[in-house]
N, C-alpha and C positions, 0 to 999 in steps of 0.2 A: 050330544045328533051325531047319526052315524054318516057314514060317509055317501052314502047318494041322497040324504034328506043334504047334506052339504053342498055337493053335486047338484043339487035342484035350485039352491036357493041363491046359486049365481052370485052371495056374498063372498065370494074367497079369493084368494087373489090368486090360488092356483088355475089351471086349466084344465079338471080330471077329464081325461079321457076313457070311457067306458070301453073299454077291448075284449070282453067277456061279458056275456048277462044271462042269464038263468034263474030260473023263479027263487029256487032257491042258494043262490051268490051270483054275487059280479065281482069282476075285475075291472080294476081303472091304471092306470098310469096319470104318472106329472112327470111328462119327458120332460122338461127344464133342469127337473130336480135328481131323475133318474129313481123315482119313486112308484115301487109296486105297490097298490092296497089292495087286499083279497077280504071281502065284506062280503058275510055269513048270511041269508036273508029270513033263516027261519031257526025255530028252535030247535031244531034237529037236526042235524043233515048223517044221510045212509054212510055206509063209507066209500061206495059206489061214488055217491056225489061230492063225497070230501075228497079221494081220487082225483071226479074229472078235473073239477076244478084246480086243485094242485098241481095235476100234470098239464094241464091249460099252459099255467106260471110260465114254464119252463122255455119254450122258443121266444114269449114275452119277453124276460127276463135276458134272454140272450142279445132281442131286438131293438130294448129298450137299452141296453147299458145300464139298466138295475142296479144300482149297491144299495139299497133299503127295502128293505120290504114290511111288512104294516096288516097285522091280522085282525080287523074289528070283527071282532067275536059280540058287540054288545045283543043281540037279534038271540042269543043261544039262551038255551035255560040246560039242554041237558048234558053232557059229556059224556063220551063215546072212546073209552080204554085203546080198542084193537085201529081207531080212525087216528090218533095222538099217537100209539107208538107209528104207526105205518111213518108217519109226517114226523119226526124226530129219528127213527134208525134209517129209512131213506131217504123223505123228499132234502129234511136239512144239508147230510151229506153230499147231496147232488148239486146243492146249490149254493152249496161252501166248493164247492170244487169247480163252477162258475165264478167263484170271488163273491156271493153274496157271504155276507158276514154280519151285517146290521140286522135286524129283526125287532122290528114293537110291536107289539101288541094291548088292545082296547077290553078288558073284560066286561061284561054287564053289570049295570049297577044296579047295585040293592041285591044282588045277587051272589048271598057269602056261600051255599052251598056249591053253588060252578065252582068258584075258585078254590074251594075247597078240594073240591074233585081232581082240578086238573094240576092243584100241586101234586097230589095221592097219589095219580098219575104219571107225572114226571119223574116223582122219587122212586117207580116200581118201574120204571125205565130205565133210567138209569139204574139201577141195581143190579139188574138185567143184562146189561149189553154194557161188557169193559170199550168196545171199537167207537163209542159215540163220539159227536165234534162239540159237545154243548161248550164244554169251559174253552173253544177257539174263538164263541159268536161272540156277539155284542147283540143280546138280548134283555127288553127290559119293558116294563111297562106303563101306557102312559091313560089317563084317564078320558082324553078327546082327539079325536084324529088331528084335527088344528094344533093338539100338542107332540102326537106322532112323528109329526111332518115339518115343524118345526124345530125338533132339538138334532 
């Protein structure tokens, strides 16, 4: 179940507040748990869309005192290396400076090629950049949004 499906079913014990809504993605917060969820709504996001949604998180992370960030990639099918590079090299570093260290990711189900591309891309970034803070972050993968919220 994607984040939007979870929010629309009203069968969750959490109040998912939609704070950013575009055709390509949404941001939700669960204020009482200090969690933000970024949901990609399409198979592919352009780098401009990717940067727009992630840049939109910056003031919201402060406003809601977010200490856990969940990236719901279940709708994605195409991996974009430049977007991932910007995400790891710039966005994660800025969020780390704000105190955000806990990241959970939900990958697409039954899309092994996407998962392989993500891991290969991450390895390439780690080889090219010596000043990454990835080793200081708690990054884990979960099978569902509910599992990511609960852990």
